[in-house]
C-alpha positions, -999 to 999 in steps of 0.1 A, spaced: 681 -519 717 693 -519 681 727 -510 667 716 -509 630 728 -480 609 700 -459 594 705 -436 564 683 -405 567 680 -386 534 662 -353 536 671 -317 527 653 -302 558 677 -299 587 650 -297 613 633 -329 602 666 -347 601 675 -335 636 641 -346 650 643 -380 634 679 -384 644 669 -378 681 640 -403 679 662 -430 662 692 -424 684 671 -427 716 660 -461 703 696 -471 699 701 -466 661 732 -452 646 721 -424 621 739 -414 590 726 -383 571 725 -371 536 708 -339 521 705 -352 485 701 -383 465 737 -380 453 749 -379 489 728 -409 497 743 -430 469 778 -421 480 770 -430 516 756 -464 507 786 -472 486 810 -460 513 793 -474 544 782 -508 532 757 -524 555 728 -501 563 697 -513 581 671 -490 566 671 -460 543 646 -431 550 642 -412 518 624 -379 511 611 -374 476 615 -337 471 652 -326 473 676 -304 454 696 -322 427 685 -358 421 650 -363 433 639 -390 457 623 -413 430 655 -413 409 676 -418 441 653 -447 450 657 -464 416 695 -460 418 697 -472 454 676 -502 446 702 -512 419 730 -513 444 713 -525 476 684 -545 489 682 -524 521 646 -515 529 637 -480 516 611 -461 536 599 -430 517 589 -400 539 571 -373 520 545 -346 521 531 -359 489 500 -379 498 484 -389 465 479 -425 455 500 -419 424 529 -408 445 528 -440 465 525 -461 434 555 -443 418 576 -448 449 567 -485 450 576 -489 413 609 -471 420 617 -497 446 604 -483 479 593 -507 506 570 -483 523 557 -448 522 549 -425 552 533 -391 549 548 -361 567 543 -349 594 553 -381 611 539 -390 645 568 -405 665 549 -435 679 535 -447 646 568 -439 629 587 -461 653 562 -489 648 564 -488 610 602 -482 612 606 -513 634 587 -534 608 609 -520 580 640 -530 599 627 -565 602 619 -569 565 582 -564 567 559 -552 539 536 -524 548 499 -514 546 506 -479 531 520 -493 498 505 -527 500 470 -512 501 474 -489 472 
């Protein structure tokens, strides 16, 4: 069981709640942010975070800009979670500093497998195969 802190950045409360339950049941400590601005503030305040889960479409600062700014201040793995499924979206996320890209809706078993790889510093097929 892990004790890593996870930062979940998404403006949809229901998705945050569902992911928080999945991650908490696996032993993770989950921090939440609704915007890119909140995510940056949490990273600066909290320090060591194991993985950042980042939506692309949010009010205020979008996910790509948040990813760029987060990458400037941390080497924490960034896992994009988005409804956008085009190749160009994955390429943009990778260029912004994302380590992987998962398309919503997420299936809990595959999410946990990919998430575990992210936590352990792995590179992923979804971006690597683009």
